[in-house]
N, C-alpha and C positions, 0 to 999 in steps of 0.2 A: 486613432494612430495606427499606422501600418506596423506589422511585425518587423522587429529588428532582426537582421540576419546573423550578425556577429557581435558578441560581447567579448571585449578584451579586458581581462582582469590582471592588474599589476599591484602587488603589495609594495609599498614605498617605505623606506627607512633611510633618513638622512640623505635624500637624493634630490633636494629642492634646487640645487644649482643646475642640473641638467634635465629636469622634468620637461621643460618647454621644448628642448631639442627632441626628446623622445616623443612627445605628443605631436609635434609638427612632422616628424618622420612617419609616424603611424597614420596620420591624416593623409599624407602624400600617397602612401601605399593603398589604404583602404578606400579611397575615393574611387578607385577603378574597380573595386571588387564587389562592393555592395553596401547596404545600410549597416551602420555599426554604432556601438557605444564604447566608450573607454571608461572603465571603472578604476580609479586610483584610490587605494586603501592606505591611508597613513597609519602605520603601526606604531603609534605614539613615539614619533622620532624625538630624540632629545633636543633637536633644534626646532626653532619656530618656523624657519624658512620653508620646510617641506609642506606643511599644511597651508601656509600663506601662498605658496606657489600653486598648490592644487586649487585653492579658492580662486586665485587669479585666472588660471587656466579655465576653470569651470565657468567663469563669467565671459571669457573670451570665446569659448567654443561650446556650442550647444550639445555636442556628442559626449562631452566629459562629465562624468559624475564623480564627485569626491566623497569619501567616507572617512571620518576621523575616529579612530578607536580611543576609548577612555584610558586604557593602559596597554602596555606592550604585551603582545601575545605570541609573537614569533611569526615567521614567514608562512607557515602551513595554515595556522588558524586564521591569519589575515587573508590569505588566499581564499579559504573557505567562506569568509565573510563576503568577499567579492562575488564568489560563485553563488551564494544564496540570494544576492541582490541582482544577478545578471538576468536579463530578459531575452537575450538572443537565441536563435535556434541552434547556433553553435557557439561554444565558448573557447576562447583562446587564453591561455595563461602564459606569462613570460616575466622575466626578472626586470628590475628597474635600473640596472647598471649599464645598459646598452651593449652588454656582451651577447645578448640575443638581438641580432640586427632586426629591426622592424621590416627591412626589405626582404627578409626570408619568410615573412608570414604567408605570401602567396603560394609558397611550396606546401605549407601545411594545408591551406584551403584546397589547392589543386588535388593533393593526395587524398583528402576526404571526399571530394567529388568523384574521384576515380574509384574509390572503395567505400561506397555508401553503407555497406554493411558493418563497417568498423564503428566501434564505440569511441576509440581514442587513437589518435596518431601523434607520436612524439618525435620531436627533432633529435637526430643522431649527429653528434659532432664528429667530424673526421679528426679533429684535434682540439682538445679543450685547452684554453688559455688560462689555466690555473696553475698554482705552485705544484711541483712534483709530489709533495706530500699529500696535498688535497687530491690530486688525480689518483694517487695510489689508494687513498681512502675510498674514493668513488668506485674504483674497480672492486675493492673488497666488498663494499656495500651491495654492489650489483651481483656479485656471486652469492652473497648472503640471501638476497631476495629470490635467487634461483631455487635455493634449498627451503627457505622458510615459507615463501608465499607461492610457490609453484610458477614462478615467472619463466616463460620460455627463454632459454639461453640465447636465442638469436635476437631478443628484443632488448634494447637499451633504453632505460628510463631517463627522463630529463624534465625540467620545469617548463620547458618551451613545448607546448602541446595544444592540440585542438580536440574538443570533445562535443558529442551531441548533447543537447539540453536534457534529453531523457536520461542519459547516463549520468549527467551531473546531478539531477534530481536524486537519483538513486545513491550517488556518492555522498550527498549532503545528509542522507538519512542516518549515516553512522554518527553516533552521539559520543564518540570517544573524547575524553578530556584533552588528550594530547595526540591528535590525529597526525599521521604521516601519509601524505597524499599518494605518492608513488606506490608504496606497499598496498594501500587500499585499492588503488586502480587495478594492479596486476592480480589481486586476489578476487576482485569483483568480475572481471571479464578477461577472456582470452582473445577477444576481437580487438587486438591492439597491434599497431604496425609502427614502422619507423620510416622516416624520410630524411635524407641527408641534408643538413643545413650548416651554415657557418657559425663559428663561435669566435668572437673577436676579443682583443685585449681590453682590459679595463682601462678606459681613458680618464675616468674621474673616481675620486674616493678610493676607499679600501674595502676589502671584503668584510661583511658583518660576522663571518664564522671564523673563530679562532680554532686552534688545534683541539683544545679541550671541548669546545662546543661540538666540533665534528665528532669527537670521540663519544660524547654524551648522546648525540643523535644516533650513532651506530648502536650504542647500548639500548636506547629506547626502541629502536627498530626490532631488536631481538626480543626484548621483554614484552613489547605490545602484542606480539603474535605467537610467541613460542614458550614452552616450558623446557626447552632443551637444556639451559643452564642448570635448572633444578635436577633434571634427570642425569646430567653429567656428573653433578656432585653426588648423586645417589649412587651411581656406578663407582665412583671413586671411593665413596664411603664403604660400599659392600667389598670392593677390592682390598681396601686398607684393612677392614676388619678380617678378611681371609688371611692376609699377610700377618696381621697381629696374632691371630690364632695359631699359625704355624710357628711363629716365634715363641708363643707361650709353650707350645709342646716341645720345642727345641730347648729353651732354657730350663724347662722343668725337667727334661731328661738329663741335662747337664747338672742340674742341682741334686738329682738322685745319685749321680756318680761323683758328686763333689767337685764339679769343674767350674763353678761360678765364682768369680773374683771381682775385684775392684776394676780391672781393665775395661770392663763393659760400660763404665760410667759415661764415656764420650758418646758411644752409640746411643745410649739411653737419652742423653740430653738432645741430640740431633733428632731422634725420633719424636720426642715430645714437642720440640720446636716446629717440626714439619706438620705434625697432625694438628697442633694448635693453630697454626697458619691456615690450614685447610678449613678447619672449623670456623675461623673468623671470616675467611672468604665466602664460605657457604652462607653464614649468617648475613653478610653483607648483601649477597644476591637475593636472598630471601627478603631482606628489608626493602630492596628495590621493588619487588613484586607487591609487597604489603603496601608500600607508598603509592604504587600506581593504582591499587585497588581503592585506597582512600581518596585519591584524586577522582576516581570515577563515581564513587557513591556519594561524595559530598555534594554533587550537583551544581558545582561552580560553572557559570557560563563560559563557553569557549572564547567569547569576546563580547564586549559592550560598546555599542556605538555612541560616541560622544556628541557628534553632530555630523550633518552632511550637507552638501551643497544643494541637494534637491529641495530640501525644506526651506532653505534660504530663497531659492528661486521662486518657490510657492508664495512665500511671504511677500515678495516684492511685486507680484502680479496684481 
């Protein structure tokens, strides 16, 4: 069998209603580019339609491979599953919601051809069709990666990207229990570039990311790569200790001169409340790090494949 040039990996979650449209648009684009495969990873969607649609499409199109995960693992681990099964010389990742138009794939391919030394080229949206709150969160996360992962400030990360197979193999060597692809990519290589692409309105369904999920994702981005929160609380602790020592000297001197009375009760209660709150917040952040360590050392798999269409095709031969 000849070498596949392009593997397109798409994690799917409750997207069965429009997967056929997505597959047909990808096929129409890729037929003029080169040999390809489309890997659809069902991230244990709560509906039965998504996997049923993937199976139907795999029977209809030879270029489609479907993978059904045993339990929900999230977009990043589902994408990693697809990356580990990809056979192409170049791997393209994109979302399943049609906000990444398949017609923009040639721009990624052309940019990689023009820059063969690059490991990864990501789509950069002139305007993202998300809610203002989510767009603000994306900008904050982008600034965060500049500081924590050394991402060049002129590079914008996105899930619409093309990577070389060699870089993908290196990427999948990271055995983190809760991987975040964009931070790993920018920390692994500086051979990253952007190409301008369109980002369209969501025509079907709703986003799988709520406000609290985005907040948790941001927190995980910080904890997975940095001890800055712990250092910040250490600095606050030393600063608070210094202030407390000064207050001890002040009130001790007042006691010597007989100037301590009941009026200080309010300030005492406020100080106790403040420092107790800081202590609890510090313990909470420390607990997040301990929880992350436990996830890493327990050795739980990042995903488990329940079934795939490839095995079914083999059985029918």
